[in-house]
N, C-alpha and C positions, 0 to 999 in steps of 0.2 A: 402867149407863146413863152416856151423856156429859153433859157440861154444856152445850156448844154443838157444833153439827153443821153445817158449812157445805157448801152444794152449789153447785159451780162453782169451778174452781180457775184462774181468770183473775186479772188485777190485783186486782179488788175482793174476791174471795173470799179470796185468799191474805193480801191487806192486813187484812182485819177479823180472821181467824184469828190473824195475828201480833200484832195490837195488843192483842186481848184476852189472849191467852197471854203475851206479854211483860209486861203490866201486872198479871195475875193468874196466876201460874205453877201454882198449886193447881187452876185450873180444867181439865178435861179437854177438849180441842179437836181435832175431826178434820174433815177436808176430803174430799168426794166429787167426782171429776171425771170426766166422760164421755169425754174424750179419752184416748187410749192415753199412756202414761208420757211418751215422748220427743216427743210431737207439737210441743210448744211450742218446740222447737228449729228447726222448719222454717218459723216465722213471719217473712216478710221484711218486716213492716211496722214503723213508727216511730210514736210518738205524742207529742202536744205535753202536757207535763206543767207545770202553773202552778206558780208560786213558793211558794203555801201548801202544796201536795202535796209539793213538795221538803223542807219544812221536816218535815213528817211523816216522810219517807224517812230525814231525818237522826236523827229520835228513834228511828227502828228501827235505825239504826246500819249502814245499807246505801248510804247516798249516796257515801260515798267510794269503793265499788267501783263504782257506776253511773256517776259523773261522767267518767271518762275517755271513756267511749262517748257521752256527751250534747253535743249541740250547743246553745249558748246563742243565744236568738233575740234579738238585740241592737237591732233596729229592725223596725218594720212599716209598711208602705204600703198604701193602699187607692185602689183605681181603679174607675170605673165608664164603660163604653164597650160598643160592639158589637164583635163578633169581626172584624169588616172593617175597624174604624177603624185608619188608619195610626199614629195616634198616641193614646196613653192618658194623658191628664192625670191626675195625682195629686190627689186632693181631700183626703186625710187621711193624715197620718204620725204614728206613735208612737214615741218612744224607747223601748227595751226594759227600762229599769231601773226597779224599784220602790222600790229603797233603793241604797245605796253597794255595789258589787260583787255585786248579785243582779238577774238579769235576770227580766223577768215570767213567762218560760217557757222550757223547754228541749225540744228534740226529743230522744227517747230510743227507740232500738230496742227492739222488745217483747222479743227474747230476752234482753236485758241486764236489763231490769226483771224479767222473771218469772223469769230464774235466780236474781237476787239474792233474790227474795221466797222462792222456793222453798228456797234454802239457809238462809235465816234460820228459816223455819218448822221445818226439820228439826232445826236448833240448838236452837229453842226447846222441841221437843217435840210439834209438830203433825203428826200422821200424815196421808198423802196416800193415798185409795184411786182408783186409776186405772181406765179402762174401765167404769164402772158409772154408770148413770142412776138417777135416782127414779122409780118406777114407782106408788107409793102413798103417801099422807100422812093420818095421822089424829093429831088432837090430843086430849089427855086432860087431866084436873085437874092432873096432876103431870108430865106428860111428853108428847112427841109421838113417833109411831112413824112411821118411814121406811122403805118398803119399797125395796130395790135391784133392779136388772135381774137380778142373779144369785140372787135369792130371799132375800137376807139381809134382816133386819130390825133396825134400829137405834133405839134410842131416846135422846131427848136432852131435856133441859129446854128448849132453844131451839133451833130450826132457822133458819138463815139462808139465804134463797134468792139466789143471785149467777148463776144459771143462765140469763141473757139475756133480750133483749126478748120472746122467745117462752117464757117461763118456764112450764115444766110444773108446778112447785110453787104458782107463783100461781094456775094454774088449778085445780089440785086443792083448793086452800085456798077455792075460790069467790070469788076476788077479782077484780071487774071492772074492765075498762080503758076509757078514751078513747082511740080509735084512728082515725087516717085516713092515707090514702096521698097523698104529694105527686106522685106520677106520674113521680117523679125517681129516678135512681140515683146513687151516688157511684162514681166510677171511682177506684181507689187504686192508685198505681204509684211507681216511684222512676227518676229520670232522673240522668244524668250529664251535665255541660256544661263547656264549655272554660275559663270564668273563674269566679274565686272569688265566692260570694253574700254574704261579709262578715257572715254571720250575720242577713240580712235576710229576712223573710217577706213575702209579698205575697199580698194578696186582690183578685182582679179579679172585679168584679160584671159577668157577661154576661147577656144575655138568657135563656139556658136556666138559669142558676143561676151560683153562685160558683166561682171556678177558684182554689184556694188552693196557693201555691208554698212548702213549709216547708223551711229548711235543714237538712242532715245534715251529718255530718263529711266533711272533704273536699270536692271539687266535686262534690256530690251533693245533691238536694233530693227531699223527699217531696211527691206531688201529691194532692190532694183535689179532683177534677174532676167537677162536677155536671152532668149532662145529662138530658133527658127520656129516660125508660126504653128507649124502642125505639132511641134513638140510642146510648145508652150500650152496649146490648147489641150493637149493629152495630160499635161502636168496637173493644169488647173481644175480639170473634170476628174482627176484620178481620186481614190480614196486616200485618207491621211497616211496610211502606212506606207504607201508608194511615194507619195509626195515628200514625206519626211525622210525617206531612204535616199531620194535623189538630191535633196536639200544638203543632206549630211555629206554626200560627195564633194559638193561645191563649198560648202561652209567650213567643213574641216571640224577639229575637236578642240581648237585653241582656247574657246571659251567654255569648255565643258559640255555637257549635255545640253542639246537644244530641242525646242518645240515651237513648231508654227502655232500662231494664236491669229484669231480674227478672220476676216475675209482674206481670199487670195482672188486676184483679177489680172486678166491679161489684156494689155493695149497694145494695138497694132502699132508698129514704129515705121516713120517715113519722114521725108523733107518736104515741106510746104513752104513756099517763100511767095509773098504777094509781090507782083510785079510793081504795084505802086501801093504807098502807104497812105494815101490820101486821094479823094475825090472832091467835087463841090460839095461843101457842108458835110463831109464826112471824113473822120480820121479811123485808121485801124490801130489797135493796141493788143499786146499779148498774142495769143495763138491766133488770133485772127490775122495778124500780119505775118507770123512765122511759127512754124513747128518744127522742130528740129530734134535730132536724136539725144537720148538721155546721157549719152557717154561722157559728157562734161559737167552734167549737172547744171546746165546755164539756162535751161529752157524757161523756167518761171522767173528767173532773174534779169533774163532779157526783157519780160514784160515790166518788171519794175523800172527797168531803164526807160523803156516807152513812157512810162507813167511819169517821171521825173521830167523827161524832155518835153513832153506834150503838155504838162501842167505848167510849166514855166513858159512855154510859147503862148499858151491861151492867156495866162496871168498878165505877161508883159505886153501883149497886144491889146488887152483891155484897158491897161492901164495909160496907154497913149491914145485911146480913142479909136483903135482899129476894131474892124468886124471880126469877131473870133472865128467866126465859120467861113470868111474869104479864103479862097483857093491860096492867093499869095501869102496869107500868114500861115495856112497849114503846110505849105511847102517848106518852110523853115524846119517844122518838125520832121520832115520826110528827110531833108537833107542831113539833119542831126543823126538820125537812126539809121537810115537804109545801109550805109556802107558798114557799120559795125554788125548789124544784123546779118548782111550777106556774108561779111567775113567768118562769122560764128557759123553761120550754116555750112559753108564750105569746109571750115576747120573739123567739124564734127562728123561731116561726111566722110572726108579723108581718113580721120581717127578710126571710124567705124569699119572701114574698108580695110585699112591696114592691121587693124587688130582682131578682126572676126575672121580669122581663117587660121589654117594649120600648115601653111607652107614654110618649109624649113628655112630657105633663103631670107624670106621676108622675116621670119621669126628671129633670126639671127641679127638682121639689121635692126628691127625695132627695140630688140633688147640692148644692143650696143648703144643706141641713141638713149634709152632710158638711163643706162648706166652712166653715159657721158653727162647728163643733165645733173644726175645725183652728185657728181663730184665737181660742180661749178656753182658755188654758193650764190653768186650774183645772178646766174640764170634762174636758179631756182626762186630767188626773191622776187623777180621779175614776173614769173609765172604765178607764184602766190598773189601778188598784188593784182595781177590780172584777173585771176579767178575770183578775188575778193570784191572786184570792181572799184578798187581804190587807186588804180593807176590811170585815171582819165585825164589828169592835169588840168590845164586851164579850160578846157572845152567840156569838162564834166558838168552835168546838170547840177543847180545849186542844192536839190533835196538830197542827192546822193553825196554830197560834201557835207552834209549836215547843216546846211543853212535854209533859212525860210526863204520863201519867194517874196 
């Protein structure tokens, strides 16, 4: 029987397995991943990772390997305009540092992050089973039984579901969700441009939704481009000439000529919040617990906060001799994460509804609010600390404060 079994081998699943195994080497930990073994090497995307999560990667001992591939975000600007506006006034600017020498976020290629986490898991003794899905789940008084797609049945004191927003494990455990569709899709792609970005990220609020430009190493940027679903499908399937013409209308020419490179994909956007984060012998983490709009760039980082809180809950319970899969133990994790997650879900929902429209009175109100924040340094500092995950105070999990478990 295993002590902990993690279903899902992405950022969140690998991180929680690594965090627990490094802090409690005597615990047996395995990961089950549905994708083939080398599938992660083909992921062209990059993700914004906040300062608090970087502290956790430092504790893991893998940040030195990742940092050469990471692009610091040194500045962020926010605009609100129509696509056709010839000039986009800047309503809000943020300097990118939360403390000396530490930007509030980095853009990190997914392959660099996952590769480092996988190697660290292997070194720590975490086995990864590839190409297998969970097809059955039953919880018992002492362990849970997980049936895999090849017929194997594994038992573990604790199963952690990190299998995405459409989590099969969550459904098999009977955990309900609050869900709705925004009628939007996020187009994700990479562009090359003529001039350097100098580490500046931009968020343009356009009538169809936010258009985010996130800096990568070299003269490249990652785009998260929100459109109505029908329009996003049209753009993704269009030929390169049509796609780049529409891209230029939104991106502008401040960085010189631009060119889309690599794949372009569209992902449907919605809000999914699990009504419970735990069940007997089961904990949800990452997108299995919450899927939010990317307007704040906090979706993945919410998952890292789950990792830090769940790992600390498990390790501390084990050290005092408690059963790590007992529901009373897991409820501490739920209490720790549930309010913050629901607060962020509501915040992103309100922001998306407020900014994804072209109603003149609403536009005037939100532009006044952005301008007001820009003129209040104390409020700006608060927002940047919250965005970086460094404003948690005494209740912050140890890993996010850069402390070992």
